[in-house]
N, C-alpha and C positions, 0 to 999 in steps of 0.2 A: 607412358605419356611421350607424344611426338618430341623429337629434337632433344631427347634426354638419353644420355649414355646409360646403358643397362648397368655398367660397373658404378655409376655415380647414383644409382637409385638407392643404394643402401644408406645414403647420407640424408634421405628425407626421414626426419625424426618425428615421431608421434610420442605423446606423453606417457605412453604405456610401456616404454622400453624397459628391459630388465638388465641390471648390472650382473655379469656373470659371478657366480659364488666364489670362484677362484681369485677374483680380484679383490674380495672383502676380507679383511683381517680385524677381528675384534681385538680391542686392546685389553680388555679384561674378559676372559671367556665366561666366568661365572658370575659377573656382575651385570645387573639389568641396565640398559641404556635407554635413553630418551627415544621414543618412536614418533617421529615427526610425520606430518602429512606427506603422502607421496608427491604432492604438488612441489614440495621443495627437496625432499630427499628419497631416493628409491634404493632399496636393499634387495638381496635376493630372498627367496621364499623361506630358505632354511633359517636365516636370520630372524625373520618375523615369527616363525615357529618357536625357536628358542626364547626370544624375548617374551612371548606370551607365557611360557612356562616360568620364566623368572620373575615376571611381574605377578603372576598368580600367586607365587610363593610369597611375595611381599604382601599381598592382600590378605593371604591367610595369617600372616604374622599380625597385621594391623589392618583391619576392615575399614578404618576411617582414613586411610592414607588415599587422598584425592589424586595425588600424582601418580600413584600405582594403578588406580582404576583407569585414568586417562590413558596411560601406556599400554595397559592390558587390553583395553577396547581397540586401541589403534592396531596394535599387533595382530589381533585376531581379525580385524577388518582387512588389513593390507597383506595378510598372508594369501598368496594366489591372487593378487589384486588385479592381475590381466584378466582374470575371469570375472564374470559379473558377480557383484555382492548380492544379487537378488536370487541366488539359489536358495532353495527352501532350507537347507542345512545351515547356510551362512545366516540367513535371516533369523532363524530360530536361536542360534548361538548368540548372536549380537543382542537380540530382544532378552534373552536370559541374562546377559550381562548388565543391560540397562535396568532391568528389574531388580537384580541383586544390588546394584549401584544405589537405586532409590530407596532401598532398605538401610544401606549402610551410610550414605551420605545425602540424605534428602535435603531438599531446599538449599543445595549448593550450587556455585557456578558450574562446576565440572558436571554435576548431574544434568542440569537445565540444557547446558550447551550440547552435550552428547545426546540427550533426550531428543533435542531438536534434530541433530544430525542423523539420528537413527530412525525416528518415528514420524517426523513432520512430513505431511503430504504437501505437494506443490500449492503454494499460496497460504501456508500455515507458518505463523511466526510466533505462536504463544510462548513456547519455551525459549526460543531465542530472545524474545523481549524480556523474560524474567532473567536470563543470563545477563542481558545488557543492564538491567537494573542493579544487578549486584556488582558488576565491574564494567562500566561503559567505556573504559580506556583499553580494552582488548582488541587489537586490531583483527584478530581471527574472526570477530563477529561481523566485520564490515562487509566482507564479500557476500555473506548470506543475506544481509539486508539490502546490498545493491542488487543481487540477483532477484530478490523478492519484488522490490520496487520496479525494477525493469519488467518483471512479469506481469504485475498488475497495472503498469502504465502510469505510476506516480513518479513523474519525472523530477519533481521538486525534492522529494525525499531520496531518491536516487542520487541526485547531485549532492545532497547533503552528506550521505555516507561515502561517496566517492571523495569529497573533500577531507573528511575525517581520516580516510584511508590514506590519501595522498600525503597529508601532513604528518601522519604517524611515521612516514618513511619505512613502513613495514614491507612494501613491495620492491623486490630487487630491482635496482636501476637497469640492469640488463634486460629485464622483461620489458621495460618501457622503450628502450633503445630498439629491441628487436621488433616489437609491435609497431613502433613508429615506421620502421622499414617495410613492415608488411602492408601498412596503409599506403606507403609511397610505392608499392608495387601494383597499385589498382589505379584505374583512370577515373575521371570524374563521375559522381553519381552512381557508383558501383554498388552491387550487392556483393557482400563478402561472407561466405559460409565459413564458420569456424567450429572448433571442436569441443574445447573444455575450458578450464579456469585460466591457463596461462596464455591462451591465445584469444581470450575474450575480455576479461576484466581490465587488462592493461589498455586495450583498444578503447573501451568505454571511458576509462580514466583520461586518456589522451584527448578524446573527442569532447567530453563534458568539462573537464577541468583546464585543459590546455587549448582548447579549440582547434585540434589538429584533425583535418579531414572530417569534418562532421557531415560532409555530403555522403559519406559512405554509409550504407545501411547494413548492420551486422545481423547475421541469422546464425545464432548458435544452434547447432544441430540438436542438443539435448532440450533446450527450451522450446524450440518450434515443434519438437515431437510431443511436447508435454501437453499442449492444448492449441486446438486448431484456431481458436478466436485470438490467441496471441500472435500466431503466425499471420493470420489475416490483417491484424492491426499493423504489424511490422511491414507487410507488403503494401498496405494502403499509403504508407509514408511515400511510396514510389508511385502510387496510383495504379497499382497492380491488383487485379482480381484474378482468381484462379478457378478454373472449371476442373474440379477434382475428379470428375469422370473421365478425363483424359490422362490421368496420372495413376501410377501404382497405388496400392492401398496405403492410406496415411499411416505413418509409423513403420512402414517397411523399410528394410535396409536400402532398397532402390529409390525411395521417395526423394531424397536430397538431390540426387543426380538428376532425376526426372523433372524436378521442379526447376532446377537451373537450365535445363534444355528448353523446358516450356516457356520460361521467361524470356530467353534469348529469341525464341522464335516468334512469340506474340507481342513482346516489347523489346524490338531490336535495339532501341535506344538506351536500354538499361544493360550495361556490361555485367557479367557475372563471373566471380572469382571464387576459388576455394583455397583457403589456407593450406599450406604444405602439411600441416598438422592434422588435417581432417582424416579420420579413420579411413583406410582404404576401401573398406566394405561399402562405404557411402558413395564412392566415386568409381568404383570397379567398372561399372557399365558404361562410363563415358570416357575412360582414360585414353582412348585414341583421339580424343578431341580436347584434351588438356594440354596447355603449354606453360612450361615454367617461365615466368616473367619477373623473377626475383624471389620473393618469399611467399609467393602465391602462384597458383595455376589460373590462367585465364581460359575459360571455356569458349571454344569457337569451332564451328563446323567447317569453316574455311581455313585453309592453311595460312599461318602467319609466321613472319620472320621473328621468332621469339629472341633470337640473339640480339637483334637490333633493339628489341623492346627492353631486354635486360640491360643493355648498354645505356639506354636512356634512362631507366628507372634508378639504376645503381648510382647515377650522378646526384640523386636526391637522398640517398641513404646517408645515415650516420654510422660510420664504420669504426671510427676512432676507438670506441668503447671495446671492440674486440681485442684490442692490445693494451689499451690504457683505461680500464675501467676501475678508477681509483676507489679503494675500500671495498671492492667487490668480494674480498675474502671473508668479509663479515657477515655475508648473507648465506643462509642454508642452501639457497638455490644455485650455488656457484657450480657445483659438479653437474647439476641438471642443464644449466645454461651451457656448459661445454658441449653436451650432446644436442641441445636445441639448436646451437649455432652451426651444427654440421648442415643445417638447411640452407646455408649460404653456399655450400660447396658446389652443388649441381649448377648454380648460376655462374659462379666463378669458373668452373670447367668449360661451360658454354662460351664465356668470354675469352678464355685461354685459346679454345679452338678458333674463335673467330679471328683473333688477332694473329694467331699463328698461319691460318690460311691466307691472311691478307698480308703475310710478309712482315708484320709488325712484331719481330721477335722479342724485343725488350718489353713491350707491353704484355705480350703473352706470358713471358717469364714472370712479370710483377703479379699477374692474376693466378698463375700456377703456384707461386710461392705463397700468396695469400690463402689459397685453398689448402695447400699442404700444412700450414701454420694451424688451421683450425682442425684438419683431420688428425694431426699429430696428437692434439690433447686427448683424443679418445682411441688412438691406436690404429686408425685407418690410413695412415700416411704411406705405408709400404705398398699397399694395394694401389693407391692413387698414383704414387710415383711410377709404379710398372705400367700403368695405363698411359701416362705421359710418354714414357720411353717408347712404348709400341707405336705411338703416333709421331715419333720424332720431335717432341716438344722439349726444348732444352730448358733445364731448370737450374743446374749447377754449372 
């Protein structure tokens, strides 16, 4: 992407990053551990493989153990989770687990919830509703209801479950802060392409529950590729009609990039942005026309002074939470947030260079130190420090 240092591109974090196995140390090697969703905690593949074996042993001892079934399913699902779970082998294995679970613990919350996760097609919530009937206070249900009602266009029900989710306090505060700043990286009436759970649900929550930047239309790449009618409905919110004959095949990896290009050319008054978390394969073809402007890329065929835009946008950011996020250690997503917050670094480096070139060394030092603080949490500070030293930027 233009105006982005090659050495800082490593800081663009997408939610599929893997923690090196060498950094993981199990507390009890032979004891099964809870296997949480990768939305909150990510472990190396070897850990998931081992946990699958340990939890299967627990099931063999007691087939009625719902906790063991839940963790066994998750371990199998998240092993090699950077690869698609829709491989024939993975689908078959997970379906077998669900079938066996249905025989061992039928009519249970765990069975209905995982049956929904595994088997439900887009737009189907039969088993989700059964799980909700059994335990309506489980926050993990709310995201799927929110996604469903967004998909079918039921704004009232979507807001209802966003309210439930918000008041449950289940979502890590850091995700709300981060996505607030994503929204503040966009200009008025923008279209924002997002990638997955952690860069979409918090945005919807901020827009619907806190009325933050409701002018921005979110296009989640998964949902928009699921149904063309859904995509067309979202685009009509901006008065946009698409001639698909001028775009690559719908659902192709190139489609999201081409759609953004098309919108910019045909509807120049609608600014287009891609969250930094969008998979690279979706934006590869337009990377030369993407500019980091905070926590999002702005698409522009004309060169823009993105350092000036970053300077403007960051004044509207909430940044205190990066150092003073009280009680954040209580949330499973804390380590994941440290990686996600690396996405601030590229913008901070741009500001550091800007102020250094302008002779404002103290301000340059401030932003360099902010970037190093975030990089140090995940072990990238040495590399960043070397880059600053090469450019004559004084930090210490």
